[in-house]
RODRENKE-375479 format. One record per atom (N, C-alpha, C): x, y, z; chain; atom name; residue in three letters. Coordinates in nm, 4 decimals. Each point is the difference from the previous one (the first is absolute). Layout:
REM RODRENKE-375479
+----------+----------+----------+--------+-------+---------+
|       xx |       yy |       zz | drenmi | margu | drenlum |
+----------+----------+----------+--------+-------+---------+
|        X |        Y |        Z |      A |    CA |     Ala |
...
+----------+----------+----------+--------+-------+---------+
REM end
This chain:
REM RODRENKE-375479
+----------+----------+----------+--------+-------+---------+
|       xx |       yy |       zz | drenmi | margu | drenlum |
+----------+----------+----------+--------+-------+---------+
|   0.0828 |  -0.1193 |   0.0000 |      A |     N |     Unk |
|  -0.0828 |   0.1193 |   0.0000 |      A |    CA |     Unk |
|   0.0869 |   0.1253 |   0.0000 |      A |     C |     Unk |
|   0.1106 |  -0.0039 |   0.0751 |      A |     N |     Unk |
|   0.0863 |   0.1166 |   0.0079 |      A |    CA |     Unk |
|   0.0620 |   0.0315 |  -0.1353 |      A |     C |     Unk |
|   0.0332 |  -0.1039 |  -0.0775 |      A |     N |     Unk |
|   0.0606 |   0.0247 |  -0.1319 |      A |    CA |     Unk |
|  -0.1001 |   0.0682 |  -0.0934 |      A |     C |     Unk |
|  -0.1283 |  -0.0374 |   0.0107 |      A |     N |     Unk |
|  -0.1012 |   0.0660 |  -0.0834 |      A |    CA |     Unk |
|  -0.0156 |   0.1461 |   0.0401 |      A |     C |     Unk |
|   0.0063 |   0.0253 |   0.1301 |      A |     N |     Unk |
|  -0.0097 |   0.1370 |   0.0483 |      A |    CA |     Unk |
|   0.1189 |   0.0827 |  -0.0487 |      A |     C |     Unk |
|   0.1207 |  -0.0584 |   0.0062 |      A |     N |     Unk |
|   0.1186 |   0.0715 |  -0.0479 |      A |    CA |     Unk |
|  -0.0076 |   0.0232 |  -0.1499 |      A |     C |     Unk |
|  -0.0516 |  -0.0983 |  -0.0736 |      A |     N |     Unk |
|  -0.0126 |   0.0169 |  -0.1449 |      A |    CA |     Unk |
|  -0.0987 |   0.1115 |  -0.0326 |      A |     C |     Unk |
|  -0.1120 |   0.0053 |   0.0724 |      A |     N |     Unk |
|  -0.0970 |   0.1070 |  -0.0232 |      A |    CA |     Unk |
|   0.0587 |   0.1348 |   0.0384 |      A |     C |     Unk |
|   0.0769 |   0.0036 |   0.1082 |      A |     N |     Unk |
|   0.0614 |   0.1260 |   0.0411 |      A |    CA |     Unk |
|   0.0981 |   0.0483 |  -0.1068 |      A |     C |     Unk |
|   0.0791 |  -0.0918 |  -0.0569 |      A |     N |     Unk |
|   0.0915 |   0.0383 |  -0.1080 |      A |    CA |     Unk |
|  -0.0773 |   0.0451 |  -0.1232 |      A |     C |     Unk |
|  -0.1111 |  -0.0682 |  -0.0294 |      A |     N |     Unk |
|  -0.0828 |   0.0401 |  -0.1132 |      A |    CA |     Unk |
|  -0.0586 |   0.1382 |   0.0241 |      A |     C |     Unk |
|  -0.0438 |   0.0268 |   0.1230 |      A |     N |     Unk |
|  -0.0543 |   0.1316 |   0.0329 |      A |    CA |     Unk |
|   0.1053 |   0.1083 |  -0.0151 |      A |     C |     Unk |
|   0.1236 |  -0.0297 |   0.0402 |      A |     N |     Unk |
|   0.1074 |   0.0981 |  -0.0175 |      A |    CA |     Unk |
|   0.0207 |   0.0299 |  -0.1478 |      A |     C |     Unk |
|   0.0004 |  -0.1034 |  -0.0817 |      A |     N |     Unk |
|   0.0181 |   0.0199 |  -0.1440 |      A |    CA |     Unk |
|  -0.1152 |   0.0808 |  -0.0581 |      A |     C |     Unk |
|  -0.1216 |  -0.0348 |   0.0403 |      A |     N |     Unk |
|  -0.1161 |   0.0723 |  -0.0507 |      A |    CA |     Unk |
|  -0.0003 |   0.1448 |   0.0468 |      A |     C |     Unk |
|   0.0425 |   0.0243 |   0.1236 |      A |     N |     Unk |
|   0.0084 |   0.1373 |   0.0493 |      A |    CA |     Unk |
|   0.1059 |   0.0797 |  -0.0750 |      A |     C |     Unk |
|   0.1127 |  -0.0632 |  -0.0329 |      A |     N |     Unk |
|   0.1029 |   0.0697 |  -0.0777 |      A |    CA |     Unk |
|  -0.0512 |   0.0352 |  -0.1392 |      A |     C |     Unk |
|  -0.0725 |  -0.0922 |  -0.0615 |      A |     N |     Unk |
|  -0.0577 |   0.0284 |  -0.1316 |      A |    CA |     Unk |
|  -0.1015 |   0.1129 |   0.0105 |      A |     C |     Unk |
|  -0.0838 |  -0.0040 |   0.1042 |      A |     N |     Unk |
|  -0.0994 |   0.1052 |   0.0211 |      A |    CA |     Unk |
|   0.0666 |   0.1348 |   0.0240 |      A |     C |     Unk |
|   0.1073 |   0.0009 |   0.0777 |      A |     N |     Unk |
|   0.0746 |   0.1237 |   0.0237 |      A |    CA |     Unk |
|   0.0617 |   0.0514 |  -0.1297 |      A |     C |     Unk |
|   0.0569 |  -0.0896 |  -0.0786 |      A |     N |     Unk |
|   0.0600 |   0.0380 |  -0.1278 |      A |    CA |     Unk |
|  -0.1046 |   0.0616 |  -0.0928 |      A |     C |     Unk |
|  -0.1166 |  -0.0640 |  -0.0082 |      A |     N |     Unk |
|  -0.1060 |   0.0525 |  -0.0859 |      A |    CA |     Unk |
|  -0.0506 |   0.1330 |   0.0525 |      A |     C |     Unk |
|  -0.0091 |   0.0130 |   0.1334 |      A |     N |     Unk |
|  -0.0470 |   0.1255 |   0.0593 |      A |    CA |     Unk |
|   0.0967 |   0.1146 |  -0.0252 |      A |     C |     Unk |
|   0.1256 |  -0.0311 |  -0.0241 |      A |     N |     Unk |
|   0.0991 |   0.1035 |  -0.0304 |      A |    CA |     Unk |
|   0.0058 |   0.0264 |  -0.1502 |      A |     C |     Unk |
|  -0.0027 |  -0.1061 |  -0.0790 |      A |     N |     Unk |
|   0.0189 |   0.0137 |  -0.1443 |      A |    CA |     Unk |
|  -0.1207 |   0.0637 |  -0.0691 |      A |     C |     Unk |
|  -0.1212 |  -0.0382 |   0.0377 |      A |     N |     Unk |
|  -0.1179 |   0.0539 |  -0.0688 |      A |    CA |     Unk |
|  -0.0117 |   0.1516 |   0.0115 |      A |     C |     Unk |
|   0.0138 |   0.0596 |   0.1201 |      A |     N |     Unk |
|  -0.0047 |   0.1472 |   0.0043 |      A |    CA |     Unk |
|   0.1146 |   0.0654 |  -0.0767 |      A |     C |     Unk |
|   0.1177 |  -0.0630 |   0.0017 |      A |     N |     Unk |
|   0.1121 |   0.0552 |  -0.0764 |      A |    CA |     Unk |
|  -0.0277 |  -0.0046 |  -0.1496 |      A |     C |     Unk |
|  -0.0606 |  -0.1074 |  -0.0464 |      A |     N |     Unk |
|  -0.0326 |  -0.0088 |  -0.1423 |      A |    CA |     Unk |
|  -0.1067 |   0.1019 |  -0.0384 |      A |     C |     Unk |
|  -0.0996 |   0.0171 |   0.0862 |      A |     N |     Unk |
|  -0.1029 |   0.1015 |  -0.0265 |      A |    CA |     Unk |
|   0.0627 |   0.1386 |  -0.0032 |      A |     C |     Unk |
|   0.0864 |   0.0302 |   0.0970 |      A |     N |     Unk |
|   0.0670 |   0.1300 |   0.0032 |      A |    CA |     Unk |
|   0.0874 |   0.0190 |  -0.1231 |      A |     C |     Unk |
|   0.0693 |  -0.1053 |  -0.0425 |      A |     N |     Unk |
|   0.0863 |   0.0083 |  -0.1176 |      A |    CA |     Unk |
|  -0.0826 |   0.0294 |  -0.1254 |      A |     C |     Unk |
|  -0.1150 |  -0.0648 |  -0.0140 |      A |     N |     Unk |
|  -0.0843 |   0.0257 |  -0.1170 |      A |    CA |     Unk |
|  -0.0541 |   0.1420 |   0.0011 |      A |     C |     Unk |
|  -0.0415 |   0.0470 |   0.1178 |      A |     N |     Unk |
|  -0.0542 |   0.1360 |   0.0090 |      A |    CA |     Unk |
|   0.1086 |   0.1026 |  -0.0282 |      A |     C |     Unk |
|   0.1198 |  -0.0211 |   0.0558 |      A |     N |     Unk |
|   0.1078 |   0.0974 |  -0.0190 |      A |    CA |     Unk |
|   0.0544 |  -0.0005 |  -0.1423 |      A |     C |     Unk |
|  -0.0125 |  -0.1119 |  -0.0712 |      A |     N |     Unk |
|   0.0476 |  -0.0035 |  -0.1381 |      A |    CA |     Unk |
|  -0.1037 |   0.0535 |  -0.0978 |      A |     C |     Unk |
|  -0.1167 |   0.0368 |   0.0505 |      A |     N |     Unk |
|  -0.1001 |   0.0624 |  -0.0851 |      A |    CA |     Unk |
|  -0.1024 |  -0.0954 |  -0.0570 |      A |     C |     Unk |
|   0.0059 |  -0.1254 |   0.0390 |      A |     N |     Unk |
|  -0.0988 |  -0.0964 |  -0.0476 |      A |    CA |     Unk |
|  -0.1298 |   0.0234 |   0.0758 |      A |     C |     Unk |
|  -0.1064 |   0.0186 |  -0.0753 |      A |     N |     Unk |
|  -0.1285 |   0.0233 |   0.0645 |      A |    CA |     Unk |
|  -0.0624 |  -0.1346 |   0.0360 |      A |     C |     Unk |
|  -0.0330 |  -0.0134 |   0.1265 |      A |     N |     Unk |
|  -0.0567 |  -0.1265 |   0.0476 |      A |    CA |     Unk |
|  -0.1501 |   0.0158 |   0.0196 |      A |     C |     Unk |
|  -0.0716 |  -0.1009 |  -0.0432 |      A |     N |     Unk |
|  -0.1449 |   0.0028 |   0.0168 |      A |    CA |     Unk |
|  -0.0371 |  -0.0674 |   0.1321 |      A |     C |     Unk |
|  -0.1261 |   0.0046 |   0.0311 |      A |     N |     Unk |
|  -0.0474 |  -0.0660 |   0.1206 |      A |    CA |     Unk |
|   0.0183 |  -0.1502 |  -0.0066 |      A |     C |     Unk |
|  -0.0045 |  -0.0559 |  -0.1215 |      A |     N |     Unk |
|   0.0204 |  -0.1437 |  -0.0166 |      A |    CA |     Unk |
|   0.1419 |  -0.0401 |   0.0375 |      A |     C |     Unk |
|   0.0970 |   0.0870 |  -0.0297 |      A |     N |     Unk |
|   0.1382 |  -0.0302 |   0.0376 |      A |    CA |     Unk |
|   0.0162 |  -0.0028 |   0.1509 |      A |     C |     Unk |
|  -0.0582 |   0.0977 |   0.0678 |      A |     N |     Unk |
|   0.0064 |   0.0016 |   0.1462 |      A |    CA |     Unk |
|  -0.0711 |  -0.1218 |   0.0583 |      A |     C |     Unk |
|  -0.1124 |  -0.0371 |  -0.0605 |      A |     N |     Unk |
|  -0.0747 |  -0.1160 |   0.0464 |      A |    CA |     Unk |
|   0.0812 |  -0.1279 |  -0.0187 |      A |     C |     Unk |
|   0.0717 |  -0.0077 |  -0.1111 |      A |     N |     Unk |
|   0.0834 |  -0.1173 |  -0.0255 |      A |    CA |     Unk |
|   0.1065 |  -0.0144 |   0.1082 |      A |     C |     Unk |
|   0.0671 |   0.1094 |   0.0342 |      A |     N |     Unk |
|   0.1021 |  -0.0056 |   0.1041 |      A |    CA |     Unk |
|  -0.0609 |  -0.0308 |   0.1364 |      A |     C |     Unk |
|  -0.1164 |   0.0553 |   0.0271 |      A |     N |     Unk |
|  -0.0668 |  -0.0276 |   0.1281 |      A |    CA |     Unk |
|  -0.0414 |  -0.1465 |   0.0090 |      A |     C |     Unk |
|  -0.0457 |  -0.0575 |  -0.1098 |      A |     N |     Unk |
|  -0.0399 |  -0.1406 |   0.0011 |      A |    CA |     Unk |
|   0.1197 |  -0.0927 |   0.0161 |      A |     C |     Unk |
|   0.1128 |   0.0351 |  -0.0588 |      A |     N |     Unk |
|   0.1213 |  -0.0801 |   0.0185 |      A |    CA |     Unk |
|   0.0390 |  -0.0018 |   0.1466 |      A |     C |     Unk |
|   0.0024 |   0.1176 |   0.0611 |      A |     N |     Unk |
|   0.0372 |   0.0086 |   0.1414 |      A |    CA |     Unk |
|  -0.1021 |  -0.0720 |   0.0876 |      A |     C |     Unk |
|  -0.1275 |   0.0204 |  -0.0278 |      A |     N |     Unk |
|  -0.1054 |  -0.0609 |   0.0815 |      A |    CA |     Unk |
|   0.0003 |  -0.1520 |  -0.0114 |      A |     C |     Unk |
|   0.0364 |  -0.0524 |  -0.1154 |      A |     N |     Unk |
|   0.0034 |  -0.1457 |  -0.0145 |      A |    CA |     Unk |
|   0.1063 |  -0.0615 |   0.0893 |      A |     C |     Unk |
|   0.1150 |   0.0651 |   0.0123 |      A |     N |     Unk |
|   0.1033 |  -0.0521 |   0.0892 |      A |    CA |     Unk |
|  -0.0407 |   0.0130 |   0.1462 |      A |     C |     Unk |
|  -0.0626 |   0.1104 |   0.0364 |      A |     N |     Unk |
|  -0.0471 |   0.0167 |   0.1383 |      A |    CA |     Unk |
|  -0.1063 |  -0.1047 |   0.0317 |      A |     C |     Unk |
|  -0.0942 |  -0.0206 |  -0.0917 |      A |     N |     Unk |
|  -0.1044 |  -0.0993 |   0.0218 |      A |    CA |     Unk |
|   0.0598 |  -0.1395 |   0.0119 |      A |     C |     Unk |
|   0.0970 |  -0.0323 |  -0.0843 |      A |     N |     Unk |
|   0.0650 |  -0.1309 |   0.0078 |      A |    CA |     Unk |
|   0.0673 |  -0.0223 |   0.1336 |      A |     C |     Unk |
|   0.0688 |   0.1016 |   0.0498 |      A |     N |     Unk |
|   0.0674 |  -0.0110 |   0.1294 |      A |    CA |     Unk |
|  -0.1008 |  -0.0209 |   0.1121 |      A |     C |     Unk |
|  -0.1059 |   0.0786 |   0.0005 |      A |     N |     Unk |
|  -0.1024 |  -0.0118 |   0.1051 |      A |    CA |     Unk |
|  -0.0721 |  -0.1340 |  -0.0108 |      A |     C |     Unk |
|  -0.0329 |  -0.0425 |  -0.1211 |      A |     N |     Unk |
|  -0.0723 |  -0.1254 |  -0.0191 |      A |    CA |     Unk |
|   0.0822 |  -0.1196 |   0.0458 |      A |     C |     Unk |
|   0.1271 |  -0.0039 |  -0.0364 |      A |     N |     Unk |
|   0.0857 |  -0.1115 |   0.0395 |      A |    CA |     Unk |
|   0.0119 |  -0.0075 |   0.1514 |      A |     C |     Unk |
|   0.0183 |   0.1131 |   0.0648 |      A |     N |     Unk |
|   0.0116 |  -0.0008 |   0.1454 |      A |    CA |     Unk |
|  -0.1323 |  -0.0339 |   0.0672 |      A |     C |     Unk |
|  -0.1113 |   0.0436 |  -0.0559 |      A |     N |     Unk |
|  -0.1307 |  -0.0321 |   0.0572 |      A |    CA |     Unk |
|  -0.0272 |  -0.1496 |  -0.0096 |      A |     C |     Unk |
|   0.0276 |  -0.0589 |  -0.1152 |      A |     N |     Unk |
|  -0.0213 |  -0.1440 |  -0.0166 |      A |    CA |     Unk |
|   0.0895 |  -0.0775 |   0.0959 |      A |     C |     Unk |
|   0.1248 |   0.0400 |   0.0134 |      A |     N |     Unk |
|   0.0894 |  -0.0688 |   0.0924 |      A |    CA |     Unk |
|  -0.0487 |   0.0139 |   0.1438 |      A |     C |     Unk |
|  -0.0498 |   0.1167 |   0.0366 |      A |     N |     Unk |
|  -0.0527 |   0.0208 |   0.1347 |      A |    CA |     Unk |
|  -0.1187 |  -0.0919 |   0.0265 |      A |     C |     Unk |
|  -0.0914 |  -0.0114 |  -0.0964 |      A |     N |     Unk |
|  -0.1171 |  -0.0857 |   0.0160 |      A |    CA |     Unk |
|   0.0415 |  -0.1465 |   0.0092 |      A |     C |     Unk |
|   0.0926 |  -0.0424 |  -0.0849 |      A |     N |     Unk |
|   0.0439 |  -0.1400 |   0.0017 |      A |    CA |     Unk |
|   0.0660 |  -0.0335 |   0.1329 |      A |     C |     Unk |
|   0.0851 |   0.0887 |   0.0493 |      A |     N |     Unk |
|   0.0644 |  -0.0261 |   0.1290 |      A |    CA |     Unk |
|  -0.1019 |   0.0006 |   0.1130 |      A |     C |     Unk |
|  -0.0994 |   0.0859 |  -0.0074 |      A |     N |     Unk |
|  -0.1027 |   0.0030 |   0.1043 |      A |    CA |     Unk |
|  -0.0835 |  -0.1277 |  -0.0030 |      A |     C |     Unk |
|  -0.0291 |  -0.0520 |  -0.1190 |      A |     N |     Unk |
|  -0.0779 |  -0.1232 |  -0.0100 |      A |    CA |     Unk |
|   0.0796 |  -0.1204 |   0.0478 |      A |     C |     Unk |
|   0.1310 |   0.0036 |  -0.0176 |      A |     N |     Unk |
|   0.0844 |  -0.1105 |   0.0452 |      A |    CA |     Unk |
|   0.0284 |   0.0073 |   0.1487 |      A |     C |     Unk |
|  -0.0371 |   0.1082 |   0.0635 |      A |     N |     Unk |
|   0.0230 |   0.0135 |   0.1431 |      A |    CA |     Unk |
|   0.1405 |   0.0423 |   0.0354 |      A |     C |     Unk |
|   0.0702 |   0.0615 |  -0.0925 |      A |     N |     Unk |
|   0.1369 |   0.0444 |   0.0250 |      A |    CA |     Unk |
|  -0.0018 |   0.1392 |   0.0597 |      A |     C |     Unk |
|  -0.0635 |   0.0154 |   0.1136 |      A |     N |     Unk |
|  -0.0157 |   0.1332 |   0.0585 |      A |    CA |     Unk |
|   0.1310 |   0.0553 |   0.0529 |      A |     C |     Unk |
|   0.0985 |  -0.0853 |   0.0213 |      A |     N |     Unk |
|   0.1287 |   0.0484 |   0.0499 |      A |    CA |     Unk |
|   0.0708 |   0.0849 |  -0.1045 |      A |     C |     Unk |
|  -0.0290 |  -0.0238 |  -0.1273 |      A |     N |     Unk |
|   0.0672 |   0.0743 |  -0.1065 |      A |    CA |     Unk |
|  -0.0816 |   0.1186 |  -0.0483 |      A |     C |     Unk |
|  -0.1197 |   0.0179 |   0.0506 |      A |     N |     Unk |
|  -0.0818 |   0.1134 |  -0.0411 |      A |    CA |     Unk |
|   0.0551 |   0.1199 |   0.0677 |      A |     C |     Unk |
+----------+----------+----------+--------+-------+---------+
REM end
């Protein structure tokens, strides 16, 4: 059980690093497009927001499912 917990913790670290990277890169790309004179439509902003939101949703969903599975197995020591 401990190895699964460590594997999930390592996966969470990787997912958090990816989320942090995307949270830094997307605003920089938007700023770069605006500063270079490219006119962005609302669809472009929506596209970037959906990319970011999909990673946030994935992170929350994976952790929620793991929390429920551990609670159903009675692993309250690891909650």
